[in-house]
N, C-alpha and C positions, 0 to 999 in steps of 0.2 A: 306465514302470510295469509291474509284473509281470502276466502273464496265464497262463492254462492253454493249453498247446499239446499236440497229439497226434501221435505217431509211429504211423501206421497199421500198419506192419509188426510192431509189438509188441503190439497189442491182440488179446487172445484172446476177448473178449466174455464174460468171467467175471462181469460185473456187480458186482464188488467195489466199484467207484467209486460205483455207485448205492446199494448198501447202506450204505456209509460216509457218504454224503451224507444219506440218510434218517435214520440214527442221529444224525448231527450236528444235524439239524433237529428231532429228537424232544425231548420235554420231559425224558425220563429221561437221554438221552445215553449209553445203554447198550443194546446190541442185544437182549438177552433181556428187558429191561423195555419197550423200544420196540415190540416186536411185540405187546404187550398194550395199547398205547395206543389209545384211540378218540377221534377217528379215527386211523388209522395215519399216521405221518409220511410226507411226500411228498418224494421225491428231486428235487433241482433239476438233475440230470444224467440223461441217458437213453442207454443203449447201443443203437445202431441196427445192424441186420444188413442187409447188401447181398446182392443176388442171387448174387454170385460166392462167397458163403460167408464173406466178411470181415465185420468189425464195427468200429464206431468210437463213442466216447462223444461226446455232443453236449450243450453247455450254453451259457448266455448268452455272447455274444461281446462284450458291453459296447461296442456300436457307437459309432463316432465321432459319427454323427448318428442316434440311435435313434428309430425310428418309434413305438415303444411310448409314449414320453413325450408326443408330440403327440396320440396317440390316447386317452390316459388322461383321461377326463372328470372324474375325481375329484382329479386332481393327486397321485395316489399314487405315481407313478414320477418319479424325478428323476435327474439326473446330478451326481455329486459333482465339483465343479470341481478339487479337489486330486488325487484319485485317478483320475478318469475313469470310475469305476464307475457303472453304471446300477443304481440301487437302488429297491426297492419298499417302500412303507410299508403293511404289511398292515392297519393300523388304518384307513387312509383308503380302502382298496379297497372298491368297491361291487359288484364281481362283474359288471361289464358285458361283459367279455371283449373289449373293443376292442383291448387290448394283445395278446391271444392271436391275434386275427385279423390284426393288422398286422405281427407279428414275422415277418420273412422266413425265419427259421431254425426256427420252430416250437418254441422252447425255453421258452416261458412255460407253466407248468402250472396246473391247477386243483386246489385243496385245500379240503377241508371244514373249516370252522372248528371248533375244539374244543367250542364250546358248541352246535354243530349248528344254528345259526340261518341258515347260508348257506354259500356257497363264495366263495373269494377266489383271485386270481391270485398265483402264487409264482414266483420266478426265482432263479437263482444270484446270490449276493452275494460269491463268492470267499472265503467263510468269514472275514469280516473280523476275527473274534475270535481267529483262529489265524495262526501264521506261515506255515503251508503248508495249503492247502485239504484237507479230509478226503478228497476223491476222489483227489488226487495222492498223498497219504500212503498210501492203501490200494492203489494200483496197484503190484502186485508185479513186473510185467514192465517197468516204466519207460516205458509207453506215454504216460502223462501227465507233462508237465513243467510246472513253475511257474517262469517266468523272464521276463526282459526280452526284447523282440522281437529285439534285436541278438544276444543270447546264443543264442536259438533259431536264428537265421539262421546263426550261426557253427557251431553243432552240425550243422545240415543240410549246410552246405558241406563239413564234415569227413567226413561220411558220405554221399558222393555215390552210393554203391552202393545205398542204400535206394531202392526204386522209388517208393513213394508216401508222402509226408509231408504231413499235413494241417495247415495253419496254422489253428488254432482260435481266432482272435481277429480284431479289427479290425472 
């Protein structure tokens, strides 16, 4: 199954992936309309900066054994048996934040509900309605790749000169 992988040498920290994700999650689906939405759409990917000046995008890794599923008291998080994706049902979320606390990667975010009655946990779903996730499509440097594990390993093997390549799944 395809996942999002990151080549650290190519990430410039431009936040284009974050913007594309937020727009994809918006009601309008358009950048200029999305910035007027209340509440503002929340990106499911976050670009982190490291002390050495580098940066990397971080999103749900769709773990083999996700702690967030066991921690969810409302049963709002499940693993799709066909795709292996760890998915969140925002309608079932009660905002207890147990998933946020148990995620070892810190990739589950808090979002205000459109009706402003509360907050829910949101996470990457790999843009299931798209062929290529919005974050990958928006990455102009090619730092984000959407491919099978074997394909990524092959690409890494061919480019042994790259010093740091982050496998952003599993």
